[in-house]
N, C-alpha and C positions, 0 to 999 in steps of 0.2 A: 494481556496476561491475567488481569483481574477476572475477566469474564470466563476465561478458560478454567481458572482456579474455581470459580463459582460453580460451573457446570460439573467439574470433576468431584465436588463434594458429594454428589448424589449418585455416584457410581460405585457400587460395592465390588469387592474382589470377586472375580469369576469363580464359580463352583458348579460342577455339572449337576449336583443334586439340590441346588437351591431352587426354591419355588419362585417363579416369575409371574404366575397368574393363577387364579382360582376360579373355575367355572362352577356356578351353583345350579345344578340341574334340578334339585329338589332339596327339601330340608335335610334329608338323610343321605343325599348323594352330592359330594363335592369332588371335583376332579382338579388336580394340580398339574400345571404345565411346568416342567423343570427346564433348567438352562440347556440340558443336553437334548431337548426336544421331546422327551418321553412324557406321557401322561400317566398319573397314578391316582387311584381312589384314596382319598384322605381318610384315615382312621382316627386321628386326633384333631384337637383344635389347633390349626396351623394358620399362620399369617404369611403373606408374601414376604420373602427375604429369609424365611426359615429354611433349614436343611432337613430333608426327610430321607427315609430309606425306601427300598423298592416296594415295600408293602404299604407305604403311606403313613408310617408312624414318624412322629417328630424325633429327630436326633439332636439338633442344635438350634436354639433360637438365634435369629439374626440380630445384627447390631441395631439398637433402637433408632439411631439416627438414620441409618440406611432404610429401615423398615417404614419410617413415618410417611414419607411422601408416596412411595408405591402403594401403601395401604389406603392413604387418603385418595389417591387416584382410583383405587379399586372401589372405595365407598362412593365416589362421585359417579362412577360408571353404574353402580347399582341404583343410584338416584335417577340416572338417565333411563334405565330399564323400567323403573317404577312409574315414571311420569310420561314416557314417550312410547307410542305403539311400536311393536315389533313388526318388521325388521328395520324400521327407520331408526330405532334406538341403537342398533349395532353400527349403522353408518355414522350416526352422531358421535358415538364413542370412538370410531376410527379417525374421524377428521378433526376431533378436538383433543382427545386424550391419547391418541396413538394406539388404541386398543383394537387390533385387527383379529384377535384370537376368536372372537365370537361371531364374525361375519359369516352368514350362511353361504353354503356352497354355490347356490344359484346366483347370489349377488356377486360373488367373486368372479364367477364365469361370465356373466353379462358384462361386467366392467372390463374384464381383461380382454375379451374377444372383440369388444367394440372400441378398444384402444383408450379406455377411460380409467384404467386401473390407477394411474398416478393421482387421481382425485382422492383415492382412499388412503394414501400414504401422506402423512404430514410433510410438507415440503415448502419451498419458497413461495409457491402459490398461496398456500394456506396462511403462512405467516404474513405475507404481503397484504392479503385481503383484510385480515384482522387489524393490522397496524394502520393500513390505509383508511379503513372505516373509522377507527378511533381518532386518527389525525384529522379526518374531515369533520368530526364532531367538535374537536378542540378548536379547529379553525373557525367554525361557526360561533363558538363562544369567545372568539377573538383572543385566544391564548397564544402567546409568543412561542415561536419555534415548535409548532404542533407536532411535526413529524418526529423530532428528536424526543419530545416528551411522551409521545405515544409509544415509541419503541422502548424507552426505559420503563414505562408503566407495565409493559407486557412481560418484563424480565421475571418478576416473581411467579408468574403463571407458567413459565417455560418448563420447570421440572414436572409439572402435571401432565405434560405431553409424553413423559417417559424418556425425554431427551434423546430421541433418535438422531443420529448424526446429521441427517438431512435437515432437521428442524434447527439444530445448533448452527449449522453452516448458514442456513437462510437467515437466522436471526442476526448473526455477526455481519452478514452482507447488508441487511437492512439498516443495522446500526451505523455502519460505516457510511452508507449512502445518505442517511438522514443527517449525520454530523457534517458530511461534506456539503450537501445542498444548503443547509441552513446556517453554516458557520464559515464557509470558504467561498471564494469567487468562482473557482473552477473545479469541476469534479470529473474524474474519468471512471465510470462504472466498470469498464473492462479491467482497468488497473486494480480497482478494489476487489473485483472478483478473483484476480490472480493472487492478491494478498490472502484472501480467505482460503483459496485453494492451497496455498503454501502452508498456512497455519494448520489446515486439516491434515495435510500429508505429514507434517512434522509430529502432530499429536496422536494421530490414529492410523497413519499409513494410507496407501491408495486402496480404495475399495470400489467395488462395482457401482454402489450407490453414489459415491462421490463423482466418479467418471461420468455417469449418466446425467446427474443433476448439473454439474458444471458444463458439460457439453451443451445441454439444452439452453441454459442461461446465456452461455457465450454465443450460441447461435442467434438468440433473440437480440442481444446487444450489438453483434456485428452487422446483422441484416437490417436492424432498425436505423443504423447510421449510414447505410449504403444509399446510393442515389436512386432516383425514380420518383414517380408520382405517389400520392398518398395511398391510392388503391394498391399500387405495386408493392409499397412498403408493408401494408397491412397483410397482403397475401404472403410475402416473404416471411414476416414475423410469425404468421399462423403455421407455416410448414417448417420453420426453423427447428423447433424441438424434435420433430419427427425425423428430419433428414440428418441433423447433426448427431443424434444418438443412434442412427441406423447402423453404422458399422459395428458398434458394440452389441446392439440388440440382435442383429443377424447372426453374429458369431456365438453369443451367449445363450439366447433363447430361441431365435429362429422364427418366432411367430410375429407376424405384422398384419395390421388391418390397413389396407391402402387408403381408406377413407377416414382414418383416425384423426387427422387434423381438422376435418370438417366436423366430425363428431364432438371433438373437444371444444370447438367454438360454440356449437349448439348447446352442449351440456353446461358450458361455462356460464351462460346467462342465468341458468337455474341454480348453479352451484354457489355463486357469490351470495345471494340472499339466504340460501340454506345454511351456509357456514356462519354468516353473521347472526342469524336467528339462533343457531346452535350455541354460539358463544354467549349471546345475551341471555339465553335461557339458563345456561349453566352458572353464569356469574350472579344471576338473581335466584339461584337454587330452585328454579321451576316454580316460584311463588306467583308469577304473573301468568294467569291462565291464558290470556289472549296471545302471549308470546309462544306458549307451548302449542296452542292450536295452530298458529301461523307456521311454526316449525314443522308440525306434522303435515300440514298442507304442502309446504315447499318440499319436504322430504318425499312425500308420496309421488309428486310429479317428477322429482329428480330421479327416483328409481324407475318410474314408468318410462321416462324418456330414455334412460340407459337401456332398458329392455327393448324399447322400440328401435333404437339405433342399432342394437345388435341384430334384430330381425331384419332391418333394412339393409344392413351392410355385411351380413354373414357370408355372402358369396365372395366378398373381397378380403376374407381372412385367409392367409397362406402361411405355410410353414416351410422355411428354407433353412439350410445350414451352409454357411460359407466358411472357407478355411480361414484360419487365424491370420496367415500371411496376407491374404487379400484384404481383410478388414484393416490390418495394420498399414498396408500401402495406401488405402483410401484415407485414413486419418493423417498419414504423413503428407499426402498431397494437399489435404485441406489446410494443414498447418503451414505448408510452403506458400500456399496462395495468400494466407493471412499475413505472413511475414513480407511477402512481395507486394502487399497492398492491393491485390486483385480480388476485392470482395465481391465483385460482380460475377466471378466464376466459382465462388465457394460451393454452390449447390451442384456443380457438374460431377465431382467424384461420387457423392452418395447416390445421385440419380443413375449414374452408370453402374454402380454396385447393385442397386435395386433391379436394374434391367438384366444384369448378369444372373442374379438370383432367380428372377422370374423365368428366364429362358432356359435355365439349367435345372429347374425343379422337376421332380418326378412324383408320380402318384401310384397308389396301389389300387387297382380296380377289379371288381367282380370276384373277390376272393371270399372263401368261407374261413372265418377266423374264430378261435376260441380264446377268450381273455377272462382272467379272474375278475370278479366283481370289484374288488378293492382297487384294482388298477384301472379298469374301464371307467369307473366313476370318480377317479382321482382328478384333482385340479390340474395336475401335471399332464396327464394323458390327453385330456380334452383340449389342452392348449399347445401340445407339441405333436407327438406321433399320430394322434387321432386326426390331425388336419390333413394328412396325406391319404387317408382312406376315402375311396369313392365307390358307391354302389356295392359295398361289401355286406355280407351277412355276418354279423358279429354275435356269437353266442357267449353268454356270460351267466354266472351263478346268480346275479341279480342286476337289475338295471333301474337306476333312479329315473323318474319321469323327466326331470329337467335335462338329463344326459342325452335324451333323444333330441331335444331342441338344440343342444350344442353340437351334435353330430347328425344333422338332418339329411345328409346325402347317403346315409347308410341305414340298413335295416338292423336294429338291435333286438335280439331275441333273448328273452329271459327264460332260462332253462327250467325254471320252476313252473312255468305256464305250459310246458310241453307235456302232452298226455301220450305216454308210450302205448303201443298196440296191446301189450299184455295186460296193462292196467285198465285199458279201455274195455277189453273183453270181460274182465272181472266185473266192471261196473254194469 
């Protein structure tokens, strides 16, 4: 209850016109992102946490206590921008400070369509890597109970992540695990995960983020304790997050990359050092030049690998929509198998669901389609409806170069480049 109270101190009362982020495009151009999702150009000197009107003028200053940490987070992000090359700086801000507002469209697209988008959202993976690295250092220094002390040491830094629910849940889970491992004889990670899930539901209700994260972690814990050789267990744990979240993903989003488990394993080898270097560079305020250079080196290859994995596996990206009742039946069957102790059969329902989605999918081929530029080049379109188009001619008011890479099986025609016969004769 103490930790829940601690986290709640940094959450202001919701207001649709409250500024949640400020993008600095130039000295004279600052755009504010509001809680209602709108962006306005700022006309006054405004801080995160203030309330503005539709013209960007300051209406009410926010509470100083609530404003302090978000603005400290904002200033840290600006330090990242000043010291780390773009677009690596945007990924550093996303994985350490929870700032995804500045991520370029191309980076989002490559990570999403290669199945690596969870790397960009602070989750149990991020919290676990940082705590594990710090605990390893404390263990080398022969500090007693290194995991518990590493977890508690991270607590003051947690508000700087923006306290997304996924980070808070992951931190509580890591705290319970560390206390259990180093202070008690027997620990049940699955039981502790259930406790954290119960706390999350009581305090903030059931959200899509919570269901996805708990499903992924539960799958890893269940399959890691199942029978089989080491190689078999490793394979099961690798595909567990993909298959255990599949019913929710297919119903909610519909877009899956069949090779995303393999992509995650490959990218994970580069992500861990990248995240640790990002964390170390920030806590040293970018004063150590060799750390910053190492961070840029790791970040460059991390982004390159994500782009390479997209190009390699883009033919395995599909968009399906399965009915709610079918996803629900799949999850109920999985829960039944867990309660019945048949963990060796847990992967059967999601595999059958994936097979159903694959054989009932449909595509639109050989059509001439006209789509507005804002929609064609949107993050949503290239990851959903755009996946069903094959060999189509798509006319649009404008086409971003990277959109052609995201929809390679279609011909994208920018109407601005078309020369009409009447204009051609005039020339």
